[in-house]
Steps between C-alpha positions, in 0.01 A plus 500: 500500500145375520239776500217450750139506379438795734791700354381416150150635565640808664714568196200464272285729718777758503541476124129545445492808723782662313327438167181660630705797632668557167164474316361755743781743439466439127130587513568819703765620255273437204222701663718801595738509202309363206532824301879540548696311224824502704312354797352228282851416366642484847204286612569248223861475600393455862253227402762319288759506780255386767354232271846351429589509873179329599534247221847403629376479859205289387725254314725477806202416720375236258849337498504485877148372506587219260812404689296477816245274333769276359690458823405175679549531870607198696532412868847644482348845467354486850649473846331370819476757780273352769249229576143634509307185569499123492228247423458128434635520148784748532592852591431859399804733474569875459726529194684777318511538123874573459465739200300761692472372859118481462360262760256211439353209692609159378306183575714191483336156486692177530404256225521201735216655695273514199471149369145382433305623195264715710780690664675557168177629344442731797850645476469552126164661546641745757784597270259544203252714694778723643614565146157560336293695751519879505344676800627772733461276803647183361867401481665478160754245374819663382725199438480124537782247485551129546820312586558133561377518859296814540232734361535880529224760470608867529218741584437849635635564845259659741708652791196524727538140607218282618126548471496715809683765303423434136247302296574380151404166358801289402436130564309340212612143562142366542339713233304357209427623146186459292298382802134431432227601734587236758809307604583251773874528569591455869762770557582803708612603847278344761408822691365662182320201335127525453271228637408371160868441416562310820183289439641424147193633327509669158541870563503833320696825531304567807767320700732792431256736678500273802881516499475878479279500807746285691783724397308818594418350839866415562613850405265651751552239779852368451389135456272321252131448598556120533843424640659205675839335478336184357404504130211252536361686803512820305302334224242389753454854631459648157228244401310477832562807715423876492769759537488777761624859494743554782591859412273800489446567126274730309154372405591522131821288557313233698217489249736458205709230670177315604369506143832385362524217753159359426516123490229472235690594186178589315425774757856631530565850393669517159322186377255700287548605139649824634797299628764740646275804435263379772783509755640836377144652551488392861485796748836392651666638189316835497736773404726269294559628141567168328619661174763700694597195697544296184724779359705500823419864556384456859774557756524200737568562875839340463746523210845337514780751421587431125847643565560213740380222281735252659378564851401182677347626827150393387606139454538235771844483650446126513577511124711814449754377759554172308846466352532482123608145455730384227207321333315833480761675293390571143722327254406442139666160464590302190204275581265786401448562127291758317139451420199685366232569748176688429552870434844485345668231697802522721813321599495208738302225338620160612418204279770254610244220546133414489450616861630844412293520180192532718609859556549585133367855434528602865767764425391854433645842447262791491518732201465878516207480264330179624197675644292380202559150624356575833145419609350809655298412806163677535451733792409318817 
């Protein structure tokens, strides 16, 4: 039976604890009975017996570790439980790993929705970033597969549901790597786009601080600072109008939002060489220990019950009430053949024709010791 990474780590931790305990007992015996020849002889026998036992246990753990690394999981190792969400390119499902019933979120993208080169590049970028980045507040890619018709990305499942209950970055579809000081891509969600993006001017990372201000405003008000049901009208408001505070907020909150939503990017907070540090030093964040936050040692006001990882009450019933259609069932068909994706590869690479070869390398199976391949994100 497949051994989970968690179980493997627990076994190693338990093994290490017992080694330390035996060493401690050994040291105590040597201190108290070093002058007694009979005690020394008995100690040597004890050490030999314990050493052989630990050696056998260690070899057993190594064998299990190796078998886990060599096992290539496929879509057949998962079963769909519920629909968590739906977007323009596909759906997100709650899935079980059959071997240990551990739950994950699985993003499924239909290939016929991702046709032009830009869409393909964005999807590949998202998959690559989810694999490479390592940060306590970012999602991690566990597995990726591709079949004749679909792409699958299996990631951590956060039972807290939508942003109102839990915040963890997972959508990197529009991300870029190796960006110079300025770029000019026109992309993003209208309500959170900075004026310079809408005006199609070259822009810097400062646009992210504008988006943070819009998000912060929405979290405290319930709606974005510039909001209409018409995309072009929303753009016009962002470029030409000032926002207003409709709720009673603290002075520090209003000051930070105002400085984040400054239309002149050069004067926007966070645009200095201090970057994120300038924002972290704002009085609104007084009392926040950023090191403890980064280490996830600060207790949030709401924590989903880990014993009820499959609970769905924090997700919209619009999605969770959806029936699991026949097309949603995970079936590793004969049209899917093995491939070698980054980080050890995985099953599911489909190279039946030139169209499918565009997704070569998409498949991925995380290794228990692939942390060295990760890119650790600096504290924000």
